[in-house]
C-alpha positions in Angstrom: 0.0 0.0 0.0 1.4 3.4 -0.9 1.4 6.6 1.0 0.4 9.9 -0.5 1.9 13.1 1.1 -1.0 15.1 -0.2 -3.7 13.5 1.8 -2.1 13.7 5.3 -1.2 16.8 7.1 2.5 16.5 6.1 5.1 14.0 4.6 6.3 12.6 8.0 4.9 12.5 11.5 7.9 14.2 13.1 8.0 11.6 15.9 11.2 9.7 16.6 11.7 6.0 17.3 13.1 6.2 20.9 11.6 3.4 22.9 13.2 0.0 23.4 11.8 -3.3 24.5 12.6 -2.4 28.1 10.8 0.9 27.8 7.7 -0.8 26.4 7.7 -3.3 29.2 7.9 -0.5 31.7 5.1 1.4 30.0 2.9 -1.7 30.3 3.8 -2.3 33.9 3.4 1.4 34.7 -0.2 1.3 33.4 -1.0 -2.1 35.0 0.4 -0.8 38.3 -0.6 -4.1 39.8 -0.8 -3.4 43.5 -3.1 -0.4 42.9 -5.4 -2.4 40.6 -5.3 -5.3 43.1 -6.4 -3.0 45.9 -9.5 -1.8 44.0 -10.4 -5.3 42.7 -10.1 -6.8 46.1 -12.5 -4.2 47.5 -15.3 -4.3 44.8 -15.2 -7.8 43.2 -16.9 -9.5 46.2 -19.8 -7.0 46.1 -21.0 -7.9 42.7 -20.0 -11.6 42.7 -20.3 -12.7 46.4 -17.8 -15.4 47.4 -15.5 -14.9 44.4 -12.0 -16.1 45.1 -9.5 -13.5 44.0 -6.8 -15.9 43.0 -9.1 -17.7 40.6 -10.6 -14.4 39.4 -7.2 -13.0 38.5 -6.1 -16.2 36.7 -9.3 -16.3 34.6 -9.2 -12.6 34.0 -5.8 -12.9 32.3 -7.3 -14.9 29.4 -8.6 -11.8 27.6 -5.3 -10.1 28.5 -3.3 -12.8 26.8 -5.6 -12.6 23.7 -5.2 -8.8 23.6 -1.4 -9.2 24.0 -1.3 -11.3 20.9 -3.6 -9.1 18.8 -2.0 -5.8 19.8 1.6 -7.0 19.3 0.9 -8.5 15.9 -1.1 -5.6 14.7 1.5 -3.1 15.9 4.1 -5.1 13.9 1.7 -5.1 10.9 1.1 -1.3 11.0 3.9 0.2 13.2 2.4 3.6 13.5 1.7 5.9 16.4 -2.0 5.8 17.2 -2.2 2.0 17.6 -5.7 0.5 17.3 -7.1 3.8 15.9 -4.9 3.3 12.8 -5.8 -0.3 12.1 -9.5 0.0 12.9 -10.0 2.9 10.5 -8.1 1.1 7.8 -10.2 -2.1 8.3 -13.7 -0.8 8.9 -13.5 2.8 7.8 -13.5 6.3 9.3 -17.0 6.2 10.7 -16.4 3.1 12.8 -13.0 4.5 13.7 -14.5 7.9 14.8 -16.9 6.1 17.2 -14.1 3.9 18.5 -11.9 7.0 19.0 -14.5 8.7 21.2 -15.0 5.5 23.3 -11.4 4.9 23.9 -10.6 8.5 24.6 -13.4 8.7 27.2 -12.4 5.3 28.6 -8.9 6.4 29.1 -9.8 9.7 30.7 -12.4 8.1 33.1 -10.9 4.7 34.0 -7.3 5.7 33.5 -6.4 9.2 34.5 -9.4 10.4 36.5 -10.0 7.2 38.5 -6.3 7.0 39.3 -6.1 10.7 40.3 -9.2 10.3 42.5 -7.6 7.2 44.1 -4.3 9.1 44.5 -6.0 11.4 47.1 -8.9 9.4 48.4 -7.0 6.1 48.9 -3.2 6.5 48.8 -2.7 9.8 50.5 -5.8 9.8 52.6 -5.1 6.3 54.0 -1.4 7.1 54.5 -2.3 10.1 56.7 -5.1 8.1 58.4 -2.9 5.2 59.3 -0.1 7.4 60.5 -2.6 9.3 62.6 -3.9 6.0 64.1 -0.5 4.5 64.8 0.6 7.8 66.5 -2.8 8.6 68.1 -2.9 11.9 66.2 -6.5 12.7 65.7 -5.7 15.8 63.6 -4.1 13.7 60.9 -7.0 11.4 61.0 -9.5 14.2 60.4 -7.4 15.7 57.6 -7.3 12.3 55.9 -11.0 11.9 56.1 -11.5 15.4 54.5 -9.5 14.4 51.4 -12.2 12.3 49.9 -15.0 14.7 50.6 -16.9 16.0 47.4 -16.9 19.6 46.4 -14.2 22.3 46.5 -12.0 20.4 49.1 -8.3 20.2 49.7 -8.4 16.9 47.9 -9.8 18.4 44.8 -7.3 21.2 44.8 -4.4 18.7 45.0 -6.0 16.6 42.3 -6.0 19.6 39.9 -2.3 20.3 40.7 -1.4 16.6 40.1 -3.1 16.6 36.6 -1.2 19.7 35.6 2.0 18.0 36.7 1.2 14.8 34.8 0.5 16.8 31.7 3.7 18.8 32.0 5.8 15.6 32.2 4.0 14.3 29.1 4.7 17.5 27.2 8.5 17.1 27.6 8.6 14.2 25.2 9.5 10.5 25.2 13.2 11.0 26.2 12.2 12.8 29.4 9.3 10.5 30.0 11.5 7.4 29.5 13.9 8.6 32.3 11.0 9.7 34.5 9.1 6.4 34.2 12.3 4.3 34.7 13.1 6.1 37.9 9.5 6.1 39.2 9.0 2.4 38.4 12.1 1.5 40.4 10.7 3.4 43.4 7.4 1.7 42.8 8.9 -1.7 42.9 10.9 -0.9 46.0 7.8 0.3 47.9 5.8 -2.6 46.5 8.4 -5.0 47.9 7.9 -3.1 51.2 4.1 -3.6 50.9 4.6 -7.3 50.4 7.0 -7.5 53.3 4.3 -5.8 55.5 1.8 -8.5 54.4 4.3 -11.2 55.2 5.0 -9.8 58.7 1.3 -9.3 59.8 0.0 -11.4 62.6 -3.6 -12.1 61.6 -4.8 -12.3 65.2 -4.0 -8.7 65.8 -6.1 -7.3 62.9 -9.5 -7.1 64.8 -7.9 -5.1 67.6 -6.0 -2.8 65.2 -9.2 -2.2 63.2 -11.3 -1.4 66.3 -8.6 1.0 67.6 -8.6 2.8 64.2 -12.3 3.3 64.4 -12.0 4.6 68.0 -9.3 7.2 66.9 -11.5 8.3 64.0 -14.2 9.2 66.6 -17.8 10.3 66.1 -20.1 7.7 64.6 -17.1 5.6 63.5 -16.2 4.8 67.1 -19.1 2.3 67.3 -17.9 0.3 64.2 -16.0 -2.8 65.0 -14.4 -5.8 63.2 -17.3 -8.0 64.4 -20.0 -5.5 63.5 -18.7 -5.4 59.9 -19.0 -9.2 59.6 -22.4 -9.2 61.3 -23.8 -6.7 58.7 -22.9 -8.9 55.8 -23.9 -12.2 57.5 -27.1 -12.6 55.5 -25.7 -11.5 52.2 -23.9 -14.8 51.1 -20.8 -12.7 50.6 -18.7 -14.8 53.0 -18.9 -18.3 51.5 -16.8 -19.4 48.5 -18.6 -19.7 45.1 -16.9 -21.3 42.2 -19.6 -20.0 39.8 -19.3 -16.4 40.9 -15.5 -16.7 40.7 -15.8 -17.6 37.1 -18.4 -14.9 36.4 -16.3 -12.2 38.1 -13.2 -13.1 36.1 -13.9 -10.8 33.1 -15.4 -7.7 34.6 -13.1 -7.7 37.7 -10.2 -10.1 37.0 -9.3 -8.1 33.9 -9.6 -4.7 35.7 -6.0 -4.8 37.0 -4.7 -5.5 33.4 -6.6 -2.6 32.0 -4.4 -0.4 29.7 -1.5 -2.9 29.7 -1.6 -2.7 25.8 -1.4 1.1 25.6 2.2 1.1 24.7 1.1 0.2 21.2 -0.1 3.8 20.8 3.6 4.5 20.8 4.4 2.0 18.1 5.6 4.7 15.7 8.2 5.8 18.4 9.4 2.2 19.2 12.5 0.5 17.9 12.2 -3.0 16.5 8.4 -3.0 17.0 7.9 -6.6 15.9 10.0 -8.1 18.6 9.8 -5.4 21.3 6.1 -5.2 21.5 5.4 -9.0 21.5 7.9 -9.6 24.3 6.9 -6.6 26.4 3.2 -7.3 26.4 3.4 -11.1 27.1 6.1 -10.7 29.8 4.1 -8.0 31.4 0.9 -10.1 31.6 2.9 -13.1 33.0 4.6 -11.1 35.7 1.3 -9.5 36.7 -0.7 -12.7 37.0 2.0 -14.3 39.2 2.2 -11.3 41.6 -1.6 -10.9 41.7 -2.1 -14.5 42.8 0.6 -14.1 45.5 -1.0 -10.9 46.8 -4.4 -12.5 46.9 -3.1 -15.4 49.0 -1.3 -13.1 51.4 -4.3 -10.9 52.1 -6.6 -13.9 52.6 -4.0 -15.3 55.1 -3.7 -11.9 56.9 -7.3 -10.6 57.0 -9.5 -13.6 56.2 -11.9 -13.8 53.3 -14.9 -13.4 55.6 -13.9 -10.0 56.8 -12.7 -8.8 53.4 -15.9 -9.8 51.7 -18.0 -8.3 54.5 -16.1 -5.0 54.4 -16.7 -4.8 50.6 -20.4 -5.4 51.3 -20.6 -2.6 53.9 -18.7 -0.1 51.6 -21.1 -0.7 48.7 -24.3 -0.6 50.8 -23.4 1.9 53.6 -20.3 3.8 52.6 -20.8 6.5 55.2 -20.3 4.0 58.0 -16.6 3.9 57.4 -14.1 6.8 57.5 -12.1 5.5 54.5 -12.3 2.7 51.9 -11.7 -0.6 53.7 -9.1 -1.7 51.2 -6.4 -4.3 51.9 -3.9 -1.5 51.8 -5.7 0.3 54.6 -5.8 -2.8 56.8 -2.1 -3.5 56.1 -1.1 0.0 57.0 -2.6 -0.2 60.5 0.1 -2.5 61.8 2.7 0.2 62.3 3.8 3.7 61.2 6.6 2.3 58.8 4.0 -0.1 57.4 1.6 2.9 56.7 4.4 4.8 55.0 5.5 1.8 52.7 1.9 1.0 51.8 0.9 4.6 51.2 3.9 5.5 49.1 3.6 2.3 47.0 0.0 3.3 46.0 0.8 7.1 45.7 3.8 6.5 43.4 1.9 3.9 41.4 -0.9 6.2 40.5 1.5 8.9 39.5 3.2 6.5 37.1 -0.1 5.3 35.6 -1.5 8.8 35.1 1.6 10.1 33.2 1.7 6.9 31.1 -2.0 7.2 30.1 -1.6 10.8 29.1 1.5 10.1 27.0 0.0 7.1 25.2 -3.5 8.3 24.5 -2.2 11.7 23.2 -0.8 9.6 20.3 -4.3 8.5 19.3 -5.4 12.1 19.2 -2.2 12.9 17.2 -2.9 10.1 14.7 -6.5 11.2 14.2 -5.4 14.7 13.6 -2.7 13.5 11.2 -5.6 11.8 9.3 -7.5 15.0 9.4 -10.3 13.6 11.6 -9.4 16.3 14.1 -8.0 19.8 13.3 -4.4 19.7 12.1 -3.3 21.7 15.2 -3.3 18.5 17.2 -0.8 16.8 15.0 1.8 19.5 15.5 5.0 18.1 17.0 7.4 20.2 19.2 10.8 20.5 17.4 12.5 20.5 20.8 10.8 17.7 22.6 9.4 15.7 19.6 6.0 15.6 21.5 2.5 16.3 20.0 2.1 19.2 22.4 -1.4 20.2 21.6 -2.7 16.6 21.7 -1.1 16.2 25.1 -2.6 19.5 26.3 -6.1 18.4 25.1 -5.8 15.3 27.2 -4.9 17.4 30.2 -7.9 19.7 29.8 -10.3 16.7 29.5 -8.8 15.2 32.6 -9.4 18.4 34.5 -13.0 18.4 33.3 -13.7 14.8 34.4 -12.0 15.1 37.7 -14.3 17.9 38.5 -17.3 15.6 37.7 -15.9 12.9 40.0 -15.1 15.2 42.9 -18.3 17.1 42.8 -20.6 14.1 42.5 -22.3 12.6 45.6 -20.6 9.2 45.0 -17.5 8.3 43.2 -18.7 4.8 42.9 -22.0 5.8 41.3 -20.3 8.1 38.9 -17.9 5.4 37.8 -20.7 2.9 37.3 -22.7 5.4 35.3 -19.9 5.3 32.8 -19.4 1.6 33.3 -20.5 0.4 29.8 -18.1 2.8 28.0 -14.9 0.9 28.9 -15.8 -2.6 27.8 -17.3 -1.2 24.5 -14.1 0.7 24.0 -12.0 -2.4 24.5 -14.2 -4.5 22.3 -14.3 -2.3 19.2 -10.6 -2.7 18.1 -10.9 -6.5 18.6 -14.0 -6.6 16.5 -12.1 -4.9 13.7 -9.3 -7.4 13.8 -11.8 -10.2 14.0 -13.2 -9.1 10.6 -9.8 -8.0 9.1 -8.9 -11.1 7.0 -12.5 -11.2 5.6 -13.3 -7.6 4.8 -9.9 -6.4 3.7 -8.1 -9.5 2.5 -5.6 -7.6 0.3 -4.6 -5.3 3.1 -4.3 -8.2 5.5 -2.0 -10.0 3.0 0.1 -6.8 2.6 0.5 -6.2 6.3 -0.6 -8.7 9.0 0.0 -11.9 7.0 3.8 -11.2 7.4 3.5 -11.5 11.2 0.5 -13.7 12.0 -1.8 -16.3 10.4 -5.4 -15.5 9.7 -6.6 -18.3 12.1 -4.5 -17.1 15.0 -5.6 -13.5 14.7 -9.3 -14.4 14.4 -9.2 -16.8 17.4 -7.4 -14.3 19.6 -9.8 -11.5 18.5 -12.8 -13.7 19.1 -11.7 -14.5 22.6 -11.4 -10.8 23.3 -14.7 -9.9 21.7 -16.5 -12.7 23.6 -14.9 -11.6 26.9 -16.0 -8.0 26.6 -19.4 -9.0 25.4 -19.8 -10.9 28.6 -18.5 -7.9 30.5 -21.3 -5.9 29.0 -23.8 -8.6 29.9 -22.6 -8.7 33.5 -23.0 -4.9 33.8 -26.5 -5.0 32.2 -28.5 -8.0 33.4 -28.9 -10.0 36.7 -26.3 -12.7 36.8 -26.9 -14.6 40.1 -25.8 -11.7 42.4 -28.1 -9.1 41.0 -28.1 -6.3 38.5 -24.7 -4.7 38.3 -25.7 -1.2 37.2 -29.1 -1.4 38.8 -30.9 1.9 38.7 -28.1 3.5 36.7 -28.6 1.2 33.8 -30.7 3.7 31.8 -28.3 6.5 32.3 -25.3 4.2 31.4 -27.0 3.3 28.1 -27.9 6.9 27.4 -24.3 7.9 27.9 -23.3 5.2 25.4 -25.8 6.5 22.9 -24.5 10.0 23.4 -20.9 8.9 22.8 -21.9 7.1 19.6 -23.6 10.3 18.4 -20.6 12.3 19.4 -18.4 10.0 17.3 -20.7 10.5 14.3 -20.6 14.2 14.8 -16.8 14.2 14.9 -16.7 12.3 11.6 -19.4 14.6 10.0 -17.5 17.7 11.0 -14.2 16.3 9.7 -15.9 15.3 6.4 -17.3 18.8 5.9 -13.9 20.3 6.7 -12.2 18.0 4.2 -14.7 18.8 1.5 -14.2 22.5 1.9 -10.5 22.0 1.2 -11.1 19.7 -1.8 -10.1 16.5 0.0 -12.0 13.2 0.1 -11.7 12.0 3.7 -12.2 8.4 2.6 -9.1 8.6 0.5 -7.1 9.3 3.6 -8.3 6.1 5.2 -7.4 4.0 2.2 -3.7 4.7 2.9 -1.4 3.9 5.8 0.1 7.1 7.3 3.8 7.8 6.8 6.3 7.4 9.6 
């Protein structure tokens, strides 16, 4: 397939191949940020699928991750351009499909990636660090400050969240060379503090947990003082949350087992800036998934040994049904940090550094999708401009930062973070499904393009099977969100709003394409011609 310089914004992207296999592996690990994802999954998975065993959930949840690792690594080798799945989906199923996919993946990244992580940075990592230090030192002032961090509205937590997003965006603006050094240093710190977190879990005497939890509630004061380890278990006693369920473990695997892996493939958006894409991407993605699944299973076994599945499941139930009863989210990180002040610092820093790393990585990677869409003229050409000094798509990065500030304001000013997240719950699985749907059809709808590109790196059968596994997984994810599956309706009363938001995003995608088509026609360009070519490097 040829490339025409007349149909794109310019002859070359202006981006430089800088990243190595190791950099791509670190990008994947930075976005997986496994301890942080584990903490959230361990808190919420038992609510929707009572009795689900975390180890089994994580193992089964890795199945779509392995399928995606294959599809994304092979398609990156077939079309090694910045923009990743946006590039191949638009070339396979056309610009209208690609425009809708673009909107879904952009919103998914902003909501599930940067905004959720920034909210967690304050409401979980920093809040719990201060809370635990306050408890272990009997400093009630620190405890009250920690509680205030998660309050909605114009709070200190919201102000810090805004500052953090500005910082994340600034790092991303400095280009891949600076980002590469930044992420290497931060990931080392993250692994060190994570090792400390694991050491804390290994050192905990499980018999001391009830007393430590009760003491923490006493220090929190007010209505929290009446909450005890036993009262948490008693509240969930009739919910069936406390007994193991093989069926629910299997059903929870896709919507929750995959959650920690979310975004592990985003390094493919940087394919146009990666050396030896064919080998680097394949090794980086598969190694990242393998390392993650091993560590997740280890963490699951450690927290069950330390805190007991009965209490963990009960705490999840109370948080979902009566969140105001607890001063902070009853995560495994919170429980582990109560053992001592050093433990609180190790655990808190591990989570805090982790969410910094993931936010910067998401902004860097998703900005390349915006850049690619602008290079194709779907968005105004301004967003495909590249800084001569930093080799960074500066306006694309800035746009991501602005969108993050917008959504963090929605999160922080809503009555419930959890409700807000669920209202957007259908967006993420649809976003993940669409690129896999395109590759599933690739050999059949564009056989000549497949032969010219992907046939050199994969067989038709392998690509179709891996894509089908991914499509089926996320289709089940959507079903689990939408209809009663043993444990009740996932989205519940928010189902109508969630589907309305999906419809709105589809319309937005069509509007984006319509505006782009009109803009192209006014300059004498056929937009469909653009998508019949692979963009230059």
